[in-house]
Every structure is written in C-alpha cells, then in structure tokens.
C-alpha positions as CSV (number, residue, x, y, z in Angstrom):
1,X,139.3,28.2,-0.5
2,X,142.1,29.8,-2.6
3,X,145.7,30.4,-1.8
4,X,146.9,33.9,-2.9
5,X,150.5,35.1,-3.0
6,X,151.0,38.5,-1.3
7,X,153.8,40.8,-0.3
8,X,153.6,39.7,3.3
9,X,153.2,36.0,2.7
10,X,150.7,33.5,1.3
11,X,147.1,34.0,2.3
12,X,144.2,31.5,2.3
13,X,141.0,33.2,1.3
14,X,137.7,31.6,2.1
15,X,134.5,32.8,0.4
16,X,131.2,32.7,2.4
17,X,127.8,34.0,1.3
18,X,128.4,37.2,3.1
19,X,132.2,38.0,3.0
20,X,135.7,37.0,2.0
21,X,137.8,35.8,4.9
22,X,141.6,36.6,4.7
23,X,143.7,34.1,6.6
24,X,147.6,34.5,6.5
25,X,149.5,31.3,6.1
26,X,153.0,32.5,6.8
27,X,155.5,35.4,6.4
28,X,157.4,34.4,3.3
29,X,157.5,37.6,1.3
30,X,157.1,37.6,-2.4
31,X,158.3,40.2,-4.9
32,X,155.8,42.4,-6.8
33,X,154.4,40.3,-9.6
34,X,155.1,41.5,-13.2
35,X,151.4,42.4,-13.8
36,X,151.3,44.7,-10.8
37,X,154.4,46.7,-11.9
38,X,152.5,49.1,-14.2
39,X,153.2,52.8,-13.7
40,X,149.5,53.4,-12.8
41,X,147.1,51.0,-11.1
42,X,143.4,52.0,-11.3
43,X,140.4,50.1,-9.8
44,X,137.1,51.0,-11.4
45,X,134.2,49.6,-9.4
46,X,130.8,49.5,-11.1
47,X,129.0,49.5,-7.8
48,X,125.5,49.0,-9.3
49,X,126.4,46.0,-11.6
50,X,125.0,42.6,-10.8
51,X,123.3,41.5,-7.6
52,X,125.8,42.4,-4.9
53,X,125.8,41.5,-1.2
54,X,126.5,44.7,0.7
55,X,128.8,43.0,3.2
56,X,130.8,41.2,0.5
57,X,133.2,43.8,-0.8
58,X,135.7,42.6,-3.5
59,X,137.7,45.8,-3.3
60,X,138.0,46.2,0.5
61,X,138.2,42.5,1.3
62,X,140.4,41.2,-1.6
63,X,142.0,43.8,-3.8
64,X,142.9,46.5,-1.2
65,X,144.8,44.1,1.2
66,X,146.6,42.6,-1.8
67,X,147.8,45.9,-3.1
68,X,148.7,47.1,0.4
69,X,150.8,44.1,1.0
70,X,153.3,45.5,-1.5
71,X,152.6,49.2,-0.6
72,X,151.3,49.8,-4.2
73,X,149.6,53.1,-4.7
74,X,146.5,53.1,-6.8
75,X,143.3,55.0,-7.6
76,X,139.9,53.6,-6.6
77,X,136.9,55.0,-8.5
78,X,133.3,54.0,-7.8
79,X,131.0,54.6,-10.7
80,X,128.4,57.3,-10.2
81,X,126.9,57.2,-13.7
82,X,127.4,55.4,-17.1
83,X,129.7,58.3,-17.9
84,X,132.3,57.3,-15.2
85,X,133.9,54.5,-17.2
86,X,134.1,56.7,-20.3
87,X,135.7,59.6,-18.3
88,X,138.2,57.2,-16.7
89,X,139.2,55.7,-20.1
90,X,139.6,59.2,-21.6
91,X,141.9,60.2,-18.7
92,X,144.4,57.4,-19.3
93,X,147.6,58.6,-20.8
94,X,150.5,56.9,-22.5
95,X,152.1,55.5,-19.3
96,X,151.4,51.8,-18.9
97,X,148.2,51.3,-16.8
98,X,146.7,48.3,-15.1
99,X,143.0,48.8,-15.0
100,X,141.1,46.5,-12.7
101,X,137.4,46.4,-13.6
102,X,134.9,45.2,-10.9
103,X,132.0,45.1,-13.3
104,X,130.1,43.3,-16.1
105,X,130.6,43.4,-19.8
106,X,129.0,46.7,-20.6
107,X,131.6,48.6,-18.5
108,X,134.4,47.0,-20.5
109,X,132.7,48.0,-23.8
110,X,132.3,51.6,-22.6
111,X,136.0,51.7,-21.8
112,X,137.3,50.3,-25.1
113,X,135.1,52.8,-27.0
114,X,136.6,55.7,-25.0
115,X,140.2,55.0,-24.4
116,X,142.8,56.8,-26.6
117,X,144.6,54.9,-29.3
118,X,147.9,55.9,-27.6
119,X,147.0,54.4,-24.2
120,X,148.8,51.2,-23.1
121,X,146.3,49.4,-20.9
122,X,146.2,45.9,-19.3
123,X,142.7,44.9,-18.2
124,X,141.7,42.6,-15.4
125,X,138.0,41.8,-15.3
126,X,136.6,40.9,-11.9
127,X,133.2,39.4,-12.8
128,X,130.4,41.3,-11.0
129,X,127.8,41.7,-13.8
130,X,124.8,39.5,-14.7
131,X,126.3,37.6,-17.6
132,X,130.1,38.2,-17.4
133,X,130.6,36.8,-20.9
134,X,134.1,38.0,-21.4
135,X,135.4,37.0,-17.9
136,X,133.9,33.5,-18.2
137,X,135.3,33.1,-21.7
138,X,138.9,33.9,-20.6
139,X,138.7,31.6,-17.5
140,X,137.9,34.2,-14.8
141,X,134.6,32.7,-13.5
142,X,134.8,34.2,-9.9
143,X,136.2,37.3,-8.2
144,X,138.7,35.0,-6.4
145,X,140.0,33.6,-9.7
146,X,140.4,37.2,-11.0
147,X,142.4,38.3,-8.0
148,X,144.6,35.2,-8.2
149,X,145.3,36.0,-11.8
150,X,146.9,39.3,-10.8
151,X,149.7,37.4,-9.1
152,X,150.0,34.4,-11.4
153,X,148.2,35.2,-14.7
154,X,149.3,36.1,-18.2
155,X,148.6,39.2,-20.4
156,X,147.3,38.7,-23.9
157,X,146.5,41.1,-26.8
158,X,142.8,42.2,-26.5
159,X,141.1,41.4,-29.8
160,X,138.5,44.0,-30.6
161,X,135.9,44.3,-33.3
162,X,133.6,47.1,-34.5
163,X,130.0,47.4,-35.7
164,X,129.7,50.1,-38.4
165,X,126.4,51.7,-39.0
166,X,124.8,54.0,-41.7
167,X,124.4,57.7,-41.0
168,X,121.3,58.5,-38.9
169,X,121.8,55.5,-36.6
170,X,121.3,56.2,-32.9
171,X,122.7,54.7,-29.7
172,X,119.8,54.2,-27.2
173,X,120.5,54.6,-23.5
174,X,118.1,55.3,-20.6
175,X,115.5,57.1,-22.7
176,X,118.1,59.1,-24.6
177,X,119.4,58.8,-28.1
178,X,122.7,60.0,-29.6
179,X,124.1,59.6,-33.1
180,X,126.5,56.7,-33.7
181,X,128.5,55.5,-36.7
182,X,130.5,52.7,-35.1
183,X,131.0,50.9,-31.8
184,X,133.8,48.6,-30.7
185,X,132.9,45.3,-29.1
186,X,134.7,42.3,-27.7
187,X,131.8,39.9,-26.9
188,X,128.9,40.1,-29.4
189,X,127.1,42.0,-32.1
190,X,123.5,40.8,-32.8
191,X,120.2,41.3,-34.5
192,X,116.9,39.5,-34.2
193,X,115.7,37.8,-31.0
194,X,119.0,38.3,-29.1
195,X,119.1,42.0,-29.7
196,X,115.4,42.4,-28.8
197,X,115.9,40.3,-25.7
198,X,118.8,42.5,-24.5
199,X,116.9,45.7,-25.3
200,X,113.6,44.7,-23.7
201,X,115.3,43.3,-20.6
202,X,117.0,46.6,-19.8
203,X,114.1,48.3,-18.2
204,X,114.5,49.4,-14.5
205,X,111.9,46.9,-13.5
206,X,113.4,43.9,-15.1
207,X,117.0,44.8,-14.2
208,X,116.1,44.2,-10.5
209,X,115.6,40.5,-11.4
210,X,119.2,39.9,-12.3
211,X,119.6,37.1,-14.9
212,X,115.9,36.2,-14.5
213,X,115.1,39.4,-16.4
214,X,116.2,37.7,-19.6
215,X,113.8,34.8,-19.1
216,X,110.9,37.2,-18.5
217,X,111.8,39.3,-21.5
218,X,112.1,36.2,-23.6
219,X,108.6,35.0,-22.7
220,X,107.2,38.4,-23.8
221,X,109.1,38.4,-27.1
222,X,108.3,34.8,-28.0
223,X,104.6,35.5,-27.4
224,X,104.8,37.7,-30.5
225,X,107.6,35.6,-32.1
226,X,108.5,38.2,-34.8
227,X,110.1,37.3,-38.1
228,X,113.3,39.2,-39.0
229,X,113.8,39.6,-42.7
230,X,117.3,40.2,-44.0
231,X,120.4,39.1,-45.8
232,X,124.0,38.6,-44.8
233,X,127.4,37.9,-46.3
234,X,130.6,36.6,-44.7
235,X,134.0,37.6,-46.1
236,X,132.2,38.9,-49.2
237,X,130.3,35.7,-49.9
238,X,126.5,35.6,-49.8
239,X,125.1,33.2,-47.1
240,X,121.4,34.2,-46.8
241,X,119.4,36.3,-49.2
242,X,116.1,37.8,-48.1
243,X,115.8,35.2,-45.4
244,X,113.2,35.0,-42.7
245,X,115.3,34.6,-39.5
246,X,114.7,34.3,-35.8
247,X,118.3,34.5,-34.5
248,X,121.4,36.2,-35.7
249,X,124.5,36.5,-33.5
250,X,128.1,37.5,-34.4
251,X,130.1,36.1,-31.5
252,X,133.7,37.0,-30.5
253,X,133.8,34.7,-27.4
254,X,132.5,31.2,-26.6
255,X,130.3,32.0,-23.6
256,X,127.6,34.6,-22.9
257,X,127.1,33.2,-19.4
258,X,129.0,30.6,-17.3
259,X,127.1,27.7,-18.8
260,X,125.6,29.3,-22.0
261,X,128.2,28.3,-24.6
262,X,126.9,30.1,-27.7
263,X,130.0,29.7,-29.9
264,X,132.2,26.7,-28.8
265,X,134.8,27.4,-31.5
266,X,135.3,31.0,-30.6
267,X,138.6,31.9,-28.9
268,X,139.2,35.4,-27.3
269,X,142.9,35.1,-28.3
270,X,142.1,34.6,-32.0
271,X,141.2,37.4,-34.3
272,X,138.0,35.9,-35.7
273,X,134.2,36.1,-35.5
274,X,131.6,33.3,-35.6
275,X,128.0,33.7,-36.9
276,X,125.3,31.7,-35.1
277,X,121.9,31.9,-36.8
278,X,118.7,30.1,-37.6
279,X,115.6,30.7,-39.7
280,X,112.3,31.6,-38.1
281,X,111.0,28.9,-35.8
282,X,108.0,28.3,-33.6
283,X,108.6,29.4,-30.0
284,X,109.0,25.9,-28.7
285,X,111.7,25.2,-31.3
286,X,113.5,28.4,-30.4
287,X,113.7,27.4,-26.8
288,X,114.8,23.9,-27.7
289,X,117.6,25.2,-29.9
290,X,118.9,27.7,-27.4
291,X,118.5,25.2,-24.6
292,X,121.2,23.1,-26.3
293,X,123.6,26.0,-25.8
294,X,123.6,25.1,-22.1
295,X,124.7,21.6,-23.0
296,X,128.3,22.4,-24.0
297,X,127.2,24.3,-27.1
298,X,125.5,21.3,-28.8
299,X,123.1,23.7,-30.6
300,X,125.8,24.3,-33.3
301,X,125.4,20.6,-34.3
302,X,121.6,21.0,-34.8
303,X,120.8,21.0,-38.5
304,X,118.5,23.9,-38.1
305,X,121.4,26.1,-36.9
306,X,124.0,27.8,-39.1
307,X,127.5,28.2,-37.7
308,X,130.2,30.0,-39.7
309,X,133.6,31.4,-39.0
310,X,134.3,34.8,-40.6
311,X,136.6,37.8,-40.7
312,X,133.9,40.3,-41.7
313,X,130.1,40.0,-41.6
314,X,127.8,42.3,-43.7
315,X,124.2,42.4,-42.6
316,X,121.4,43.9,-44.6
317,X,118.1,44.5,-42.7
318,X,114.8,44.4,-44.6
319,X,112.5,45.6,-41.9
320,X,110.6,48.9,-41.4
321,X,109.5,48.3,-37.8
322,X,111.9,50.1,-35.5
323,X,111.8,47.4,-32.9
324,X,113.0,44.9,-35.5
325,X,115.9,47.1,-36.6
326,X,117.6,47.2,-33.2
327,X,121.3,46.0,-33.0
328,X,122.9,44.8,-29.8
329,X,126.6,45.6,-29.4
330,X,127.9,44.1,-26.1
331,X,124.7,45.1,-24.3
332,X,124.4,48.5,-25.9
333,X,121.5,49.0,-28.2
334,X,121.6,50.8,-31.5
335,X,118.6,51.8,-33.6
336,X,120.0,51.2,-37.1
337,X,119.3,53.6,-39.9
338,X,119.4,52.5,-43.5
339,X,119.8,48.8,-44.1
340,X,123.4,47.9,-43.7
341,X,125.5,47.0,-40.7
342,X,129.1,45.8,-40.9
343,X,130.9,43.7,-38.3
344,X,134.7,43.6,-38.6
345,X,138.0,43.3,-36.7
346,X,139.7,46.5,-35.4
347,X,143.4,47.0,-36.2
348,X,145.8,46.1,-33.4
349,X,145.6,48.3,-30.2
350,X,147.8,48.7,-27.1
351,X,145.2,46.9,-25.0
352,X,145.7,43.6,-23.2
353,X,143.7,41.4,-21.0
354,X,144.7,39.1,-18.1
355,X,143.8,35.4,-17.9
356,X,144.9,32.6,-15.7
357,X,148.0,30.8,-16.9
358,X,145.9,27.8,-17.9
359,X,144.6,29.9,-20.8
C-alpha cells in the first residue's frame, strides 16, 4: 500500500494482481505540486510494452484520478507504432513540458533522439517495459513509486550520451534498415554478447516470453560462443589491442534490470560512463561471471572482468561477419560500417528526469 497526496485529499492505493484500488483517506486538500505545474502535461502510453494485465491500467487507475484531483488538463497518447514516440517528441515546443512515459527504456531513447534541442522537458518514467533499466536505476521500481514521485520527487538534469558511427552504418528495426551516423542513449551502448543477445531476442516469437526471451536467446548464442575481435581506448588511452573478447558494455546506469547490477559505480546523475568487459570465455564461465551481477554487482570484483570509468570510449571492431558487428544502443540495433564506434557524452540539454527524493 502507498499513500499518495492528491488535490482532494490523501489516498491510500493498494496494488492487487489485477488492479489498483484507490481509497480516499480524508479531504485535506493539497496545492498543485511543483512538478505538475508545467505548461503542458503529456502522458505517452506504450501500450504494447512489457507484459501487461488488461484490467490493471496505470493511466486510468492511477494517473488520471491524480491529475483530475487538481483539474489539470493533459494529453493522453497511446502508441500505435514505433513512430508515435518520435512524433510526440518532435511536436514538443519551447514551453515547459512534463512528459509521463508509461513504457520501457526503448521509448525513452526514441524520444531523446527526436526531441528538439530547444525543448524544455521533464521526464517521468513509469516502468512498464521488460527491463526498465533507467527507472530501476533512478529508484522508480514500480508504477506506484513513479506516481508518488510526481507529488514528492525531485527533477535532475538528464545525462545523455551518444554513439557515433562511420558512414554506411544502418539502424535495424523490424526488418527494415535506415542510415544512421549517431544515436543518443542514456542506459547502454554495447558490442559482443550483450548486443547479440538484445538483437536476437527481439524476434516477434521471443518477445512474447517477456524477460525469459533473453535466457532463450542467450542459450542459442552461447551454443556458438563466438569470439569478438577488437580494440578499444578510454579517454585516448589504449586498453585492449586486437583482443579476443566475449563481453563489452559501456554503461551509463548501474542496473539493467531490478536485480541485475551491471555497473555498481554508475550514477545517472553523474556525467560519466563505465566499461564492463571480459575476454573470451567458455560458456559456463560467461554464465558464472554474469550471474555475479545478480549478487549486488560482484562480477566487477572478479579478476577476469575489466571495469573502467571513462569520459569517452573508442571501439575498433576487427570482424567481417555482420552478426559480430552489431552494436546495441539502448535496445536499438545498429549494423556498424567501417571499424570505429565512439561513445561520448552529449553537451547539456534542457531535459530533466524525476526521481524520488531519496535519490
């Protein structure tokens, strides 16, 4: 149960497997919280993200009554295609906007890659995807926690990064490819097993399995257990030269899932990246190392694992096989052309994110 402040009095919200129950606790009215005083309020609902229960509607049962309690006008938009979030982002003008995303990480990435540089946007992520890496990393582990943060949370600058590719690189999506030179991200850029895992698990058949799709895809990949040959530098200094790698992740946040702590030292509020990598290992060793990430990120203490803080990361891929040249950027897959990929911070933007006050 959670107590939420509303315009008509405090409300006790109980979550059941099938719905959210809204129980008023009094009539003591509260003023409109600062975070809800934006000129525009937009709710973008990625209705196909995650494994939803049809009777458990975050918008209708939580957000709508909360906004109505202060008579706040807003726009509700249900996604109809991957283009919806891009169109919404492109439509945001200079007036301050509160954008509430009922979605997973990919929708956030689509938005930050489409919003105008002049837009002033504060984001609240209501975790409804499969991994919800960003929401978990900023302390919003449940939809209830996210809604509570609207009335008692804090806004922080959104730290963004970009992956820069050589000409000829292509963004792969639903059987289509389009040219891409750079992509912004806020969670992860990766190569090797992680990128292959995300790419191979994105088939329509596997997506039906929710988080289980990653385990199924991982089994298939580790049966082949490919070697990824390449080099990389951090902040201009060589780290690995023509190495045989299994795993290469550039993390901007600590968690990829609620309990999968890939980069314990990462902080969404800090403008820094962390590289997590290890050389080619037998399948059992790969699973052992990554299994430690579920134990409070203890894999970074394993002598087989490299863990580095960096401002910029330069990757050079020495592979001809197209499958071994795929790059993951917050769940989006890029077929890299040439050999070089650069990961670096983006200059400051007018974007903010909301977290609970404890963060």
